[in-house]
N, C-alpha and C positions, 0 to 999 in steps of 0.2 A: 877553347879553342874556337878557331873561326876559319871559315871558309868562304870563295866568293864565285861568282860566274857571270859572266854578261853574256846573254844569250841574245842574238840578233835576230830582231820578228818586227813586224809592223805592226803585230797585234798585242802588243807587252802589256797596254792597260787591259785589254779583253782577259789574256789570260792571268793575270795578276789578279783580278776579281773574280774569276772562274776559280782558283786555287783560293782563295778567302773565303770565299762563298761553299767550296764544297766541304774544306776542311771546317768551317766554322757551324756546322750541323754537329759536329761531335767533341770540337775542343777550342778553345779560346782562338779566335782569329778575326781581326779587325782591318780596315782599309779607309783611308780619306782622298780624296783626290789621286795622287801618284805614287800613294806610299800602302804598302798593307804589311800585317805583321802577324805569323801563327806560331801558337804556342805549342809546342809537342812536349810531349812527357820527357823525351829525350833532348830537347833544346829547343830553339828556337829558329825561324828563318822570318828575314826582312827582305821585303820586295819593294823595287824602286821601277817605274814605268816611264820612258823617255819615247818619243815618237818613234825609233828605230832598236832598242834595245829595253830587254828587261833584265834588271841587275839582282840578284839574289846575292843575300849575304847569309849563311848558314853559324848558329853557334853553339857549341854545348861543352858543359864540365869535362867530356873524356872523348877520347878517339873514336869509342865504340857507337857515343852517341851521335856524334859528330855524322859518322859515316849514315847511321841510320835516317837522319834529319836531310841529308845529302841525296839519298837513294829513294827516299818518299818523294820529295818536291820533286827532282828531275821523272820520276816514273810519270807522276801524276802531270806534271808539264807536257811530258809529251804525248799523253793519253790525250791531253787536250787538244795537243795540236796537231792531229793526225793529217792535217791537210798540208803541213811543211814536213815530209817526210825527212828534210837534212836537217831538222833543226837539233842542233846539239847542246849538250850542257856540259860543259868541261869547268868543273871544279878545280880552284887553285887552294891550298891550304895556306894558312896564316896570311892572307890577305884581308 
């Protein structure tokens, strides 16, 4: 199962690196250039930064795992983007 979210922000690359570094202390996480990947027990998150958006793609073998990956990635992104109170992560399933 997959879902995706396109998050408008001028700080996409910074947030991508922050997410990968943060999770990388405990679970496998890598980034190179404008792309990153975080491997959770419940599934995986792929990240791609552009100058004005952060593209998130979550995947998991089951709906509960997918929901967990979505929730964890979104909550941490919002925490890192506290200077952008209007930042929203809206997941689209099957994308």
